[in-house]
C-alpha positions, 0 to 999 in steps of 0.5 A: 371817252364816253360813248352813248348809245340810243336804243328805242324804248321798246327794245331797251327792256328786252335787251336789258333783260337778255344780258347781265351787263348790257354796257359791257356786252356792247363794249366787248362786241366793239372790242371784238370787232375792232380786234377782228378788223385789226383796228386794236391789238390784244393788248389794247383790247385788254386795256379797253376792257380793263382785263388783268391779262391778255388771256382774259382778252382772248377769252372775250375775243373767242366768245365773240368768234374772234380768234387771235392773230398776233402781230410781231409787237404782240409777240414781243410784248408777250415775251417781255411779260413772260421774262418779267414773270419768270424773274419773279420765280424763285 
């Protein structure tokens, strides 16, 4: 999905100067709010932001003041990831 946000011209330059990547900042804020409201899981936040791990997703959430409250499905997914990782170790 492509989402377009309209920002008044008189604010656009100031906002653009205040963020290294305004579009990413807006996407992260949306993801954090959705996670805080139990709309998205941690894994869904990871995928939405195209991050390589849930740990990176947690970092983003913590920067936005949102702390992890895991669901059972997320715990099972982490256990599966951990098992797959351990299987690659010598």
